[in-house]
C-alpha positions in Angstrom: -5.4 -0.3 -33.8 -5.1 -0.7 -30.0 -4.2 -4.2 -28.7 -7.2 -5.5 -26.3 -6.4 -4.8 -22.9 -6.5 -7.8 -20.3 -5.6 -8.4 -16.5 -1.9 -7.5 -16.0 0.7 -8.6 -13.9 3.6 -6.5 -13.3 7.5 -7.3 -12.2 7.8 -6.4 -8.6 10.3 -3.6 -7.8 12.5 -4.8 -4.9 13.9 -2.2 -2.1 16.5 -3.2 0.3 16.1 -1.3 3.6 18.2 -0.9 6.5 15.0 -2.6 8.5 14.3 -5.1 5.9 14.3 -9.0 6.5 13.7 -12.2 4.4 9.7 -12.8 4.6 9.1 -11.3 1.3 11.3 -13.8 -0.4 10.7 -16.7 1.9 6.8 -16.2 2.2 5.9 -14.4 -1.0 8.3 -15.8 -3.2 9.9 -12.4 -4.2 13.3 -13.1 -6.5 15.8 -12.1 -4.1 18.4 -13.5 -1.8 18.8 -10.3 0.4 18.5 -10.4 4.1 17.5 -6.8 3.8 14.6 -6.9 1.7 12.1 -4.5 3.2 9.8 -3.5 0.4 8.1 -5.1 -3.0 6.6 -2.3 -5.0 4.0 -4.2 -6.8 2.4 -1.5 -8.8 4.3 1.7 -9.1 4.3 4.9 -11.3 6.7 6.7 -9.2 9.2 8.3 -11.4 12.3 6.1 -11.7 10.4 3.2 -10.1 7.8 2.5 -13.0 6.3 -1.0 -13.0 6.7 -3.2 -16.4 4.1 -5.8 -17.5 5.3 -9.4 -17.5 2.6 -11.4 -18.9 0.7 -11.5 -22.3 1.0 -9.3 -25.5 1.9 -6.0 -23.8 4.9 -7.7 -21.8 7.6 -5.3 -21.5 5.6 -2.4 -21.7 5.7 0.2 -18.7 2.6 1.1 -16.6 3.2 4.8 -17.7 3.1 3.8 -21.3 0.0 1.9 -21.0 -1.7 4.8 -19.2 -0.6 7.2 -21.9 -1.8 4.9 -24.8 -4.9 3.6 -23.4 -6.0 6.6 -21.1 -9.7 6.1 -19.7 -10.1 2.7 -21.1 -7.0 2.0 -18.5 -8.2 4.3 -15.5 -11.7 4.7 -16.2 -13.2 7.9 -17.6 -13.7 9.8 -14.2 -10.2 9.0 -13.1 -8.7 10.0 -16.3 -10.4 13.4 -16.1 -9.0 13.7 -12.5 -5.7 12.4 -12.8 -4.7 12.6 -16.6 -1.6 10.4 -17.4 -0.7 10.0 -13.7 -1.3 6.7 -12.0 -2.9 7.4 -8.5 -1.9 4.5 -6.6 1.2 2.6 -5.3 0.8 -0.7 -4.2 3.5 -2.7 -1.8 4.3 -5.4 0.4 6.6 -4.6 3.3 8.6 -6.6 5.7 10.0 -5.1 8.8 12.5 -7.3 10.5 13.5 -4.2 12.6 11.2 -1.2 13.6 10.5 1.4 11.1 11.3 4.9 11.8 8.4 7.1 13.3 7.0 9.0 10.8 4.1 10.9 9.0 3.1 12.0 5.5 1.8 15.5 4.2 -1.7 15.8 2.8 -2.5 16.9 -0.9 -2.3 20.5 -0.4 1.3 20.4 1.5 2.7 17.9 -0.9 1.7 20.2 -4.0 3.0 23.1 -2.5 6.5 21.6 -1.2 7.0 18.8 -3.7 4.7 19.0 -6.7 3.5 15.8 -5.7 0.2 13.9 -4.2 -0.4 13.6 -0.5 0.1 10.3 1.0 -2.9 8.6 2.5 -2.4 4.8 3.0 -3.9 1.6 4.6 -2.3 -1.4 6.0 -3.4 -5.0 6.0 -1.3 -7.5 8.4 -0.3 -10.6 6.4 1.8 -12.0 9.2 2.9 -10.9 12.5 5.5 -12.4 15.1 4.3 -12.9 18.6 4.0 -9.6 20.5 4.9 -7.6 17.2 3.1 -4.1 17.2 2.5 -1.1 15.0 2.5 2.5 16.3 -0.5 4.4 15.0 -1.4 7.9 16.7 -1.1 9.0 20.1 -2.0 7.2 23.3 -3.5 10.6 24.8 -4.7 13.9 23.5 -1.7 15.9 22.3 -1.2 19.5 20.7 1.8 20.9 19.2 3.5 22.3 22.3 3.2 18.8 24.1 4.5 16.8 21.0 7.6 19.3 20.6 8.4 19.1 24.3 8.6 15.2 24.2 10.6 15.3 21.0 13.1 17.6 22.6 13.2 15.4 25.7 13.7 12.4 23.6 10.5 10.8 25.3 8.5 10.7 22.2 7.6 7.0 22.8 5.9 7.7 25.8 2.9 9.3 23.9 2.8 7.3 21.1 -0.1 4.3 20.5 1.3 0.9 20.4 -1.1 -1.9 19.0 -0.1 -5.6 19.1 -1.3 -6.9 15.9 -2.2 -10.1 14.3 -2.8 -11.6 10.8 -5.9 -9.7 9.4 -5.7 -6.7 11.3 -5.9 -3.5 9.3 -5.2 0.2 9.6 -6.2 3.6 8.0 -3.0 5.9 7.8 -4.4 9.2 7.0 -1.9 12.2 6.0 -1.0 13.9 9.2 -1.3 10.8 11.4 2.0 9.6 13.2 2.8 6.0 12.7 5.4 3.1 12.3 5.5 -0.5 11.2 7.1 -2.5 14.3 9.5 -5.4 14.1 8.1 -8.6 13.1 5.2 -7.5 11.1 4.6 -8.2 7.3 2.0 -6.4 5.6 0.4 -5.1 2.4 0.1 -1.3 1.9 -2.2 0.7 -0.3 -1.4 4.3 -0.7 -1.6 7.3 -3.0 1.4 7.5 -5.6 3.9 9.7 -3.4 7.3 8.5 -1.8 7.5 11.6 0.4 8.2 10.5 4.2 8.7 13.0 6.9 10.9 11.0 9.6 10.7 12.3 13.1 12.5 9.6 14.9 14.6 6.6 14.2 15.5 5.0 17.6 18.9 6.5 17.6 19.8 4.0 14.8 23.1 4.4 12.8 24.4 2.7 9.4 27.4 0.8 8.8 29.5 4.1 8.7 28.2 5.1 12.3 25.7 7.9 10.5 22.3 8.5 11.7 19.4 8.8 9.0 18.3 12.0 8.0 15.1 13.4 10.3 12.6 15.9 9.0 11.6 17.5 12.3 11.7 21.1 10.8 9.2 20.5 8.0 7.2 17.7 10.0 5.7 19.6 12.4 3.5 21.4 9.8 2.4 18.3 8.3 0.5 16.9 11.9 -3.1 17.1 12.2 -3.3 17.0 15.9 -7.1 17.0 15.6 -7.6 13.6 14.3 -9.9 10.9 15.9 -8.7 7.5 16.9 -10.6 5.8 14.1 -7.5 4.2 12.6 -8.3 0.7 13.3 -10.5 -0.8 10.2 -13.4 -2.9 11.4 -14.7 -5.0 8.7 -16.9 -8.1 7.9 -15.4 -11.2 6.5 -18.5 -12.8 4.8 -17.4 -15.3 2.1 -17.6 -14.9 -1.7 -18.8 -11.2 -1.4 -16.7 -8.0 -1.1 -16.4 -6.7 2.5 -16.3 -2.8 2.4 -12.9 -2.0 4.4 -12.0 1.7 3.3 -13.8 4.2 1.1 -12.0 7.5 0.9 -11.4 10.0 -1.7 -8.1 8.3 -2.8 -9.3 4.6 -2.7 -11.8 2.0 -1.8 -10.9 -1.3 -0.5 -12.8 -4.3 0.1 -12.0 -7.8 1.6 -13.0 -11.0 -0.1 -12.4 -14.5 0.8 -13.5 -16.8 -1.8 -14.3 -20.7 -2.0 -16.3 -20.8 -5.3 -16.7 -19.0 -8.4 -17.7 -15.3 -8.1 -18.9 -13.2 -10.9 -17.8 -9.8 -11.2 -19.2 -6.7 -12.9 -17.1 -3.6 -13.0 -19.6 -0.6 -12.4 -17.1 1.7 -10.8 -15.8 3.3 -13.9 -12.0 2.4 -12.6 -9.2 0.0 -13.0 -9.4 -2.7 -10.2 -6.5 -4.2 -8.4 -6.3 -7.4 -6.7 -3.7 -8.3 -4.0 -3.6 -11.9 -3.1 -2.9 -12.2 0.6 -3.5 -15.9 0.9 -4.5 -18.8 -1.3 -4.7 -18.6 -4.9 -7.3 -17.3 -7.4 -7.8 -17.9 -11.1 -9.2 -14.7 -12.9 -11.2 -15.5 -16.1 -12.0 -13.0 -18.8 -13.6 -14.5 -21.6 -11.1 -17.2 -22.9 -8.1 -16.0 -21.0 -7.5 -17.3 -17.4 -4.8 -15.4 -15.3 -3.7 -17.0 -12.0 -2.3 -15.0 -8.9 -1.1 -16.9 -5.7 -0.4 -15.3 -2.2 2.1 -12.3 -2.7 1.0 -11.3 -6.2 -0.9 -8.6 -7.5 -3.0 -8.1 -10.5 -4.5 -5.1 -12.2 -7.7 -5.2 -14.4 -8.1 -2.1 -16.7 -11.3 -0.2 -16.5 -12.4 -1.3 -20.1 -12.9 -4.9 -18.8 -16.2 -5.1 -17.4 -16.9 -8.5 -17.0 -14.8 -11.4 -15.5 -15.0 -14.4 -12.8 -12.8 -15.3 -9.8 -12.4 -18.8 -9.2 -10.9 -20.3 -6.2 -11.0 -23.2 -3.8 -9.5 -20.9 -1.3 -8.3 -17.4 -1.7 -8.3 -14.2 0.3 -8.0 -11.0 -1.7 -7.8 -7.3 -1.3 -9.7 -5.4 -3.9 -8.8 -1.8 -4.8 -10.3 0.8 -7.0 -10.5 4.6 -7.0 
């Protein structure tokens, strides 16, 4: 007999990065003393980095095991038909003490052909930003392939990139094929397709402790660019309390912003699992006789089979994600 599903918490998978800092441990209570902690993978089914449950009767089970055992009860019927035993999303918190490399990601078609993988469309929600911190998203002018390659060759790529100063609450939709980079001083939540494929095109002439530059992928990156994209990457969304405010709805995920200061009864009518990222405050998720609390920097997955639950908070800001 299958054990009953309930809201699941997973052990964060922590990643040191050359550009990482200490905000994830200091502000989000991640269990690390590293001074270069760049990423906390909250929910992941990337091979070699599969999340493991840390609460309740299923503690110790991996996300992949649960998916293969519970199938559509876990993912939702439409999602299980579409993805099978592959979990479609990767959820992260990221802290950039230094600028990340300028990069982009392939779409589904190119990623499948080259890497037998999903492509990588993603979104960012800025949780904290130092004064004058920025992100790079897209170009600051109309750019074609020839113009881009000339600036790359002349080492003047930054002249045509779009720099946006950011603050807490700013949010961006980064479609596959769009050039981007997280700037120094930014901590954010990232929601993306399950993919770890990044094409790095420029890394600020940075070298590691041994004097080696990081690998660039310009030979294959050029085919991944979509030079015809509109400049519609900044997400404009309402912030009305105690209701879901739509941020992004795309074929890969839907994300809502919810600020709560009371009880909010929820009915899952989307035939999907639902993920909550707590980006501020604290919320209690009540399903029958089981109450689960998540605080700022924590993430919770509600399997598709759970249809009714209550969100309770004196103050919390959440990102609600489903497919």
